[in-house]
C-alpha positions, 0 to 999 in steps of 0.5 A, a space after each residue: 876303839 881300844 879294842 880295836 888297837 888291842 887287836 891290831 897291836 896283838 897281830 902285829 906282835 905276831 907278823 913282827 916276830 917273823 916279819 918274812 914267814 908266811 902264815 904257814 910258817 908261823 903256824 909252825 913256829 907257834 906249834 899250832 898244827 893245821 889241815 888244809 883238807 877238802 871241807 866242801 866246796 869253795 863256795 858253799 863249804 867250810 871256810 875253816 875251823 880251829 879247836 882245842 884238844 888237851 890244850 893243844 890248838 889246831 887249825 883247818 882250812 879248805 882245800 877247795 878254796 884259792 891260796 890266797 883265800 886259804 892263808 886269809 882263813 888262816 890268819 882269821 883262824 889264828 886270830 881266834 887263838 891269839 884273842 879268845 883261846 878260852 872259847 876253844 878249850 876243852 875240844 870246843 871249836 869255832 867255825 866259818 859257818 857256824 849260825 851261833 856265831 853270826 856277827 859275834 864280837 869273836 867273828 869281828 875280832 878275828 876279821 880284824 887280827 886277819 885285816 891287820 895280819 894280811 894288808 901291810 899298812 904302807 901298802 894299803 895307803 898307797 894304794 888308796 893315796 893313788 886314787 885306788 877304790 876300795 874295791 880296786 885297792 882289794 883287788 890289788 892286794 888279793 884280799 875281799 874288799 871287807 878285808 880292807 875295811 876292816 883294815 881301814 877301820 884299823 888304821 883310822 883307829 891309830 889316827 890315819 885320815 880315811 873317810 868312814 865306810 859302812 862296817 862289813 858284815 862280821 861273817 863275810 868270810 862264811 859267805 861265798 867270797 870266791 870269785 868276789 875280789 875284783 881280779 
């Protein structure tokens, strides 16, 4: 539980520093170069990656994804950089379809980071208190339902009374998530 709180606080610190900036502006301000390039089809290609060369982090996001998913992938990749920079040193990289990283602690941490950074607490809570299901809330927020589940776990860790849910697959961003957001 304390790990979730630490991750959420670190994501909130990044968001809080540049409250009205989008992920692309934040990457620019952090001096993290990024590329939005073709990495295969939206359904079966690589969703994104992050790496480091000579202590310079870099992010790549698949241009074949819809804009809202590009932003989520970028948040996820920034989560790797903020939370686990040593895993990226000396040219090592983390990709969204790396079979060696399936369901790892690293992927879970980056998913929590992305959920905290991409979903506003009050927006999600308002939707849930209005009686929206998680799928309906996800559709309203333009995020995959799995990300709403991660955000719900964060809110619960901070004392919000929400029902317990099954944890989503840590690699949900690596699968075919296009067209599955109920919108």
